[in-house]
N, C-alpha and C positions, 0 to 999 in steps of 0.2 A: 820927703816928697809926698808920699802917699798920705802922711798924717796931714800935711798942708792941704792936699787936695780934700781930706775928709773934713777938715776944719771949714774949708769953703763950702762944702756942700751943706754942712750942718749949719752955716750961718744962712744960706739960701733957705733951708727948712724952716729956719726959725721965722724967717720973714714971710714964707709962704703960707697957702691956706691948710686948713686941716679937714678938707673935704675927702671923700672917699678917693676921688680920683687924685687928689694932691698927695695924701697919703701913700698910695700906690706908688705915684711917679717919683716921690722923694726917698722911698725904700732903696735899700742896697739891692744888688742884682740877686744874691741869694734869697733874700726876703721876698722879691718879686717872684722868683721861681716858685718859692713855697706858696705863696698866694695864688698864683696862676693854677698850681696843681690842686689846692683845695677848691677853687672855683670850678674846675674840670670835674672833680668828684662830685661836687655840690650838683652840677647840672646832671650827671649821670644818675646821681641818687633820685632827683626828682624826675627823671625819666623812667627810671624803674618802678617808682612809687606810681606814677600815672598808668604805666603799662600794666602792672600787676592789679591795681584797683578796677580797670576797665576789664581784664581778663577774667578776674573772680566774679565780677557783676555777670558777665556773659555766660560763663560755663555753670553757675548757678541757675540762671534763667533757662538755659537749655536743658540742664538735669532736670528741673521741675517740668517743664514741658515733656520731656522723655518719659518721665515716671507717670504723668497723666495717661500718656499713651499706653505704657506698659501695663498699668492696673486697670486699663478700661476693658479687659475682658477680651481684646481682638487676637487673632492668630500671632502666635509668636514668630511664624516663618514668614509672614507678611511684614512685620516689624523688622525683622532680620533683614529682608530683602531692602526695605526703605532707610533704615538707619544703621543697622549693625554690620553690613557687608563693606560699607565705605563711610566709617564713622567721623562724625566732624567735631565732636566735643567727648571728653574722657568717660562719662558714663555710658555712652552708646559704644565706646571701644571696649568696654569691659562686658558690656551685653555681646557684642559682637565676637569677641574671643571666645566667651564660654558657649555660646550657642554654635559658632562655627565647629567648635572642637567635638560638642555633643553629636552635631549632624554627621561630621565626618566618620566618627566612631559608629553611629547608627547606621551608615552604609557598608560596614565591613561585614562580609557574609558570615553568618554563624557567630556574630559576636554576642556575648552576654553583657548587657548594658548595666546588670546589677553588679556581677562579680568581675567583669572584665578590665578592670581598672579605670573605667571611664570617668567615675567621680574624682578619682586623684588627678586625672589629666585635665578635667575641667577646673578643679580647684587651682591645680599649677597654672593654668591659663589665665585666670582671673588675678592670681597674686603677681605674676610677670606683667600683666597689662596695668595693673595698679601702680605697681613700681615704675614702670616706664612713664606712665602719664604723670605722676607726681614728680618724678625728676625733671621732665620737661617743664612743668609748672613752676617748680622751684629755681629755675635756671636764674642767675644773677641775683637771686636772694642773698646767697653768700657774700655778695658785694656789699650789699647793706651791712651785713654782720662785720665785715672786715672794715669798713670806713668809719661805723659808730665809734669803736673804741680807739681807733688809730688817729684820727683827724685832730682831735685836741692835742695829742702829742706832736703832730706835725706842725700844728699851729704854734705850739710852745718852743718848738726847735726854732722856727722864725723868729720868735718874740726874743729868744736868748740871743740869738745871732744879731738881730737888730739892735739889742741894748749893749752887746760887746761893740758893736760898730759904732753907736752913739758915743759910748764912754771914752772910745780911743779918740775920736774927734774932739770931745770935751777937753781931755787932757792936753791936747795939742794947742788949743784954745786958751787954756788956762783960765776957763770962765765957767762956773757952776751955776750961773743966774738961771732962775726957773725958765726964763723965755728961751734960753738956749737949749735946756734940757728937755722941755716938753715936747717939741716936734718930734725929735728923734724918738724918744719913748713912745709915743702916740703911734708912730709908723710901725714900731716893733709889736706893741700891743694889738694892733689891727689884725695882724696874722693869727693871733689867739681867738680874737672874735669870729675871724672867718672860718677857723677851725671848729669852734663851737657852733656856728651855724650851719656847718655842714654835717657835724656828729649828731646834734641832737634830732633833726628830722629822720635821719637814717637809723638811729637806734630805736626811736619810736615806731617809725614804719616797719623795721625788721619784726619787732614783737607783735605787732598787730598782723602784717602779712603771714607771718609764721602761724600765728593761731588760726588765721581764716582758712590757710591751707590744710592744717591739720584736721580742722572740721570738716572739710571737704574729702579728705583722705578717708576719714571714718565714714563719711556717706558713700563712697564709693566701695569701702570694703562691706559696708552693711548691705547695700545692693547686691553684690557679688554673693554674699552669704545666703541673702534669700533666693536669688536666682539660682544658685546652686541647689538649694533645697528643693526648688521646683522642678529642676531637670532631673534631679535624683528621684522625685516622686513620679513623673513621667515615664522613667527608665523602668521604675517596678511596675507600673502599669501595663507597659508594653511586654515585661517579661511574663 
């Protein structure tokens, strides 16, 4: 009975269209689920790509503007009050963490800013802040790293399942004519095509975004190192 139904479905597919919608509608339930899952992953991939591109452009622009203010020679205390106390971007957060720790240490009665462990606490505050900010920026990037290599195999699973379904129906019809075989095979291969269309942007975006994030992390760490040296020099001047 199942083979008869499959054969009937295959006959409809053979006479049907080979458009994207037709290929989806004529596919078996399992292949449809695979296609829907891949389409959902593709939407997620493009949403993450768009979000990360916008975010990276914004934080780099904010970091450049902040560095201009930082190196302009103005008061660090004023800069802390305007940007560091309530930071709205990662570089200001690094500055705020280091400056806040240094100011709290300076208010301790009788503290030795040079030998009182202040430099270690400032360095630790910078390191923790950089790690926290980069973890936040890397959120969802692992999704790209997962979808990239996995999506083609998921699509291949849909293809194998669809071909098995098609051959079963062909056997029931006792007909191997190309006009009978082609539609079922096309529906199955469509799953692989969707898998590749999902995987390629994901894999490329992961490499590009990861490289951009690594460069921004180097920028944060470089700024933190320079600022820690400035605070260390001011500690020695006060001492």
